[in-house]
C-alpha positions in Angstrom: -5.5 -4.9 3.9 -7.1 -6.9 1.0 -5.3 -4.8 -1.6 -1.9 -5.0 0.2 -2.3 -8.8 0.3 -3.1 -8.9 -3.4 0.0 -6.8 -4.1 2.1 -8.9 -1.9 1.6 -12.3 -3.6 3.7 -11.6 -6.7 6.2 -9.7 -4.6 6.7 -12.7 -2.4 6.4 -15.4 -5.0 8.5 -13.8 -7.7 11.0 -11.8 -5.6 11.3 -13.8 -2.4 10.2 -10.9 -0.2 8.8 -12.2 3.1 5.1 -12.0 3.1 4.9 -9.5 6.0 7.3 -7.1 4.3 5.6 -7.6 1.0 2.2 -6.6 2.6 3.5 -3.7 4.6 5.8 -1.7 2.4 2.9 -0.4 0.3 0.4 0.2 3.1 0.9 4.0 3.2 0.0 4.1 -0.5 -2.9 1.8 0.0 -4.1 4.1 2.9 -3.7 7.1 0.7 -6.0 5.5 -1.9 -8.6 4.8 0.8 -8.6 8.1 2.8 -11.7 10.1 2.0 -13.6 7.2 0.5 -15.6 6.0 3.5 -16.5 8.0 6.7 -16.3 5.0 9.0 -12.8 4.0 7.7 -11.6 7.6 8.0 -12.9 7.7 11.6 -11.0 4.5 12.5 -7.8 5.9 10.9 -8.3 9.2 12.8 -8.5 7.3 16.1 -5.1 5.7 15.3 -3.3 8.5 13.5 -5.1 11.7 14.3 -5.3 13.9 11.2 -6.1 11.5 8.3 -4.4 13.7 5.8 -1.1 13.0 7.6 -1.8 9.3 8.3 0.0 7.9 5.2 3.1 9.9 6.0 3.0 8.9 9.7 2.8 5.2 8.7 5.6 5.6 6.1 7.8 7.3 8.7 7.1 4.4 11.2 7.9 1.8 8.5 11.1 3.8 7.6 12.1 3.7 11.3 11.7 -0.1 11.2 13.9 -0.3 8.1 11.1 -1.3 5.7 12.1 0.2 2.3 9.3 1.9 0.4 10.6 1.6 -3.1 9.6 -1.5 -5.1 13.1 -1.3 -6.8 14.6 -2.1 -3.4 12.9 -5.6 -3.7 14.1 -6.1 -7.3 10.9 -4.9 -8.9 11.1 -2.8 -12.0 8.9 0.2 -12.5 7.0 -1.5 -15.3 6.5 -4.7 -13.3 5.3 -2.6 -10.3 2.7 -0.9 -12.4 1.5 -4.4 -13.6 1.4 -5.7 -10.0 -0.6 -2.8 -8.8 -3.0 -2.9 -11.8 -3.5 -6.6 -11.5 -4.1 -6.2 -7.7 -6.8 -3.7 -8.3 -8.4 -5.9 -11.0 -8.4 -9.1 -8.9 -11.2 -10.2 -6.5 -9.4 -8.7 -3.4 -8.7 -5.5 -5.3 -12.4 -5.2 -6.2 -13.1 -5.6 -2.5 -11.0 -2.5 -1.7 -12.9 0.7 -1.0 -10.3 3.0 -2.4 -9.6 4.1 -6.0 -6.7 3.0 -8.2 -6.2 6.6 -9.5 -5.5 7.6 -5.9 -2.7 5.0 -5.6 0.6 6.8 -6.2 3.4 5.2 -8.1 5.9 7.2 -6.0 6.8 6.9 -2.4 4.9 9.1 0.1 7.2 11.7 1.8 
């Protein structure tokens, strides 16, 4: 969750999105960037979601069911700003603590 928190700070501070929503709406993408990077993490995700290749989609579907929009634009964030937020999040201390890879973090919503 370190990366999601790092992403959430500018989303909350600059766009007024409640912290829980700001942390949660990108979790499927964060998970996608982490799957396959660590066997222990994959095993934990498999316990919760079953097939880890479907885990990000299952989480996205659940968030959709809760009414949590996936698109940064929904929260007033431009595409350029979103790219900056994600880049800065990976470069920050919490981002460097993340076991996943930035090139596995998609810009688009998982479907």
